[in-house]
Structure formats: C-alpha cells, structure tokens
C-alpha angles and dihedrals in degrees: 000000000000123000130196107265116242114263125241116203088341093306129109116243089234124312123308090251095052120123093249093053097046122099120239099185091113098043121109123260110262115251090235097047097114092046094050093046090052089051094054093048138230100286115130122244115292119200104215094205141061130101109015092345130095137070111290120226119212122201115199140176090201110137102185118063137200132239118256125199111221128206087209097040095155090065097035129093101246099208131117112282123211094238121149140161088274096054110119115237123198116247124237126040100315096062096189124181121202113190127178116197102212104205095051100029089229120150121214121191132180137181131213090012121190132176120201137157088276093057138260126333132178140173092239141340138200137186131206139184102233089210095056135076094212116135128212116263112284111270095025124125122214129191083305128057093240092059089239127126115261100212100071090053097052118105108229124207091219092062094043091050088049089055104247138076112192104186145057120272128232119240141168137232127200094232128023136181123266089250142063135218130213128318091021115090104194142040133211104176143108107194116081090198092061125083117275124236109279094035111147127214131183135196108256116259092233093059107119112237098175097096093057130086119262096258092047088052090055090057094045092046088056089051091053094046103034104013132195129305121214103232108157148004114267145103114343117272095354108151127191138239136177113267109259131153090218097072106123115235090225091058093050091048095047094049087058090062093066109102123221092236089068089074133077133191116247131213107237096177093112092058096064117104098168124359088225093055134067092214113120133200 
C-alpha cells in the first residue's frame, strides 16, 4: 500500500510512487543477501546523527543563484545554486549541502562544499525536481557516490515525532561492488562480492520491536517496510538523518542495539518500470 509522502516546506519529497517512497516488505530476499551482509560486516546499526551530527537541510526562497566551480564538473549539473552565507554545511569531511528551493520545489545538493573569497567550490553537485521521478544520466555521480539524491533517504525528526516514516533510509558500507543497480546511477567500488550501489536491505519481519521505545519502533518499522538504500562508501551500517537538536538520546542509543544480522537484502527488480525513471510499481 502506498501512502502520501510527507511534505517538506510544502514540497513532496519526490512522488508517492517514487522508489524511495515504495514499500519493500513483500519483496523476495535477494539471492546474494548472505554474501552482501558478510561483506558489510557484523557491526550493529549506527545512527549517524543526533546532537551536532547529521546532514543539515536548508530551505530557501532565494530565486537568484550563484555559480559553483566543481572538481567533477563533467558529471555535475552546472547551473546556479541557491547558496548563501546562511546555507548549512555538513560537518566532517563530506561537507554536504542539501537545499530545497521552496517556490519551485527544486532540490540542490553538493558534496565537499567550500566557500572562500573567490566564491563557492564543491566536489560535485546535482539538482532534482522534487515533483518528478527523473533520474540523473546513467554513469553520473551526484553529491552521493550512488548518483542518488540524499534528501529522500534522510531520517527526519519531524516525521519520527509524528509517528510515521514513509520512505527508505540512506546508509553506507565500507566496500562496494564496481557496479550499480536501479535506481542508482554510479558506482565507486572494487569488490565484486560486495553489494552494488543502490542495493536495498530491510529489517527482517521477525525482528522483535516490543522492547524498544515508541519512537524507536517508528524508525524500526520503517526499516521493515521501506528498508535501507546503499548510497555511499563509508563506515559499516551508518545510516543518516537530518541534523536536528531535538533527536532524543534514548532513540539514538536504542538504534545502536540493532544487530546487522537482523537485516536481509531484497530483490527490487520487480519495482522497475523504466531504468531511466525512479517511478516504482
């Protein structure tokens, strides 16, 4: 059953029938599930947010943009980006920006973002229409190694507090395959026995949620219904949320108790309508 995705600044976070917003609870287990789980490792889940951590989301009404010089310009959308002094930049080495332009419902994302006296520079940048299922050109990166948008995979405190998360969640693995599967558009791996970019995992239906707090159960229920999407190389089982001072410590600590062997990879082949569209059956 499909639900209307939660709005952000009055904009959909992609259409209801988008891959990110499509349940995978009834899909078959992938034939390489055990192999992929072994590759990622036995670390427990790690919420990569809480306190000062997380990927910040900036909502702006700014109409005029600014030029950005990209290190990977051939795979970046070379348009003007609505970046200003008030744009929030992720801490750490990735330095992502995630900006939603409210009036047009366009999403602008950059990676390795820097601002100096000579202007803005970033490793790469990508733009999406939040009302569209269009994907990036095949083979192109984005602000994420998988060539996917970051925003729809971020866990947001507002939706957890409201009691329902209706989308998949972005996560990382230390080693990935030199390939990608729909709807990912780009690879950044070296081990063919590891999962490819775009691989989707879900928390097993038989995992007992009863011992967790109500808000933790909201997150874990989403992992059972919508799962996790492999979007970048990084620490094992690190999954991402939007930066927000409101994240409860008990939620963060309880999520760290979930073991990796409670997950399974799912075969999403049947969801694809067109390899160049994010629309799912």
